C-alpha positions, 0 to 999 in steps of 0.5 A, a space after each residue: 475814776 474813769 478807766 477810759 483813755 481819751 486821745 485829744 487832737 487839736 492844733 490849737 494849744 489853748 483848746 487842747 489844754 482846756 479839753 485835757 483839763 476838763 477830761 482830767 477833772 471828770 476822771 479820764 486818762 488823757 493823751 494830747 496830740 497837736 495834729 492828725 499825723 501825730 495822733 496816727 503815730 500814737 495810736 499803736 502805743 496808747 490804744 485809746 478808747 475814745 478820740 476827740 478830734 478837731 476837724 480843721 488842722 494844718 497837720 493832717 485834717 481830722 477827716 483824714 484821722 477819721 478815715 484812717 480809723 475806719 480801716 483799723 482793726 480796733 476802732 475807738 469811739 470818735 467825737 468830732 469837734 470844730 468851731 471853724 465854719 468849714 469844719 462845722 459843715 464837715 461835722 455832719 459828714 463825719 456822722 456818715 463815717 461813723 463818728 459817735 458824737 459831734 461838738 461845736 466849739 466852744 462847748 461846755 463841760 456838760 456838752 462834753 460829758 454828754 458826748 462822752 456818754 454817747 461815745 462810751 455807749 457806742 464802744 460797748 
């Protein structure tokens, strides 16, 4: 069983459920948030090791969350994801902000596991 805690942030309930289910099947403890604002509110309580965030969301963009994390004392590893054409363009910008890995939706379990391995190594 993996001991890392992953916060998954996505405004699409279907995507959120699938990613949480994939993470649980791999052995991660997960918490779900439907937007960047709710994720920021959860951070002090859950202290995730890794955050997987969508980039384009109506309740606070993923970029806002990533920028918030750059100002945090304890910085979890971050995986940015998007399937939205605008969001895919922003995925490259997230790497400049220190994101550990990026995923283009839809992605496979193998791609998720590879991104998690990179994010876990970045946290070490």
